[in-house]
C-alpha positions in Angstrom: 15.6 22.0 5.9 14.3 25.5 7.0 16.6 27.7 9.1 14.2 27.5 12.1 14.2 23.7 11.9 18.0 23.4 12.4 17.9 26.2 15.0 15.3 24.2 17.0 17.2 21.0 16.7 20.4 22.7 18.0 18.3 24.3 20.8 17.0 20.9 21.9 20.5 19.4 21.7 21.9 22.1 23.9 19.1 21.7 26.5 19.4 17.9 26.4 23.2 18.0 26.9 22.9 20.5 29.7 20.3 18.4 31.6 22.3 15.2 31.0 25.3 16.9 32.6 23.1 18.2 35.5 24.0 21.8 34.8 21.6 24.7 35.5 21.2 27.4 32.9 22.7 29.8 35.4 25.8 27.7 35.8 26.2 26.9 32.1 25.8 30.7 31.3 28.7 31.3 33.7 30.8 28.5 32.2 30.3 29.8 28.6 30.4 33.6 29.4 26.9 34.0 28.0 24.0 35.9 29.5 21.5 33.4 31.2 18.4 34.9 29.5 20.2 34.8 26.1 21.1 31.1 26.7 17.4 30.4 27.7 16.2 32.1 24.5 18.6 29.9 22.5 17.4 26.8 24.2 13.8 27.7 23.4 14.7 28.2 19.7 13.7 31.9 20.0 17.1 33.4 19.3 19.4 33.4 16.3 23.0 33.1 17.3 26.4 33.1 15.5 29.1 30.6 15.2 31.1 32.2 18.0 28.2 31.6 20.4 27.8 28.0 19.2 31.6 27.5 19.7 31.3 28.7 23.3 28.4 26.3 23.9 30.2 23.3 22.4 33.4 24.1 24.2 31.3 24.4 27.4 30.3 20.8 27.0 34.0 19.9 26.3 33.1 18.1 23.1 33.9 18.2 19.5 31.7 19.6 16.8 31.2 16.1 15.4 30.1 14.8 18.8 27.7 17.8 19.2 26.1 17.3 15.8 26.0 13.5 15.9 22.4 12.3 15.2 21.1 15.9 14.8 
């Protein structure tokens, strides 16, 4: 699997979870202490990000890594 493939799958998962929870990008950015435009770029698959950022996002959804990556 190419790096961009997994990045795009993670991006879609983040957006999907955010919409399921009814959270705006602005609100989620505040919850995770991330810049909203940075978060938007991540959701579009346009931005590389590190494990620390992914950890903030997964914790923002109050879920485990296994829950986040299930069916990915």
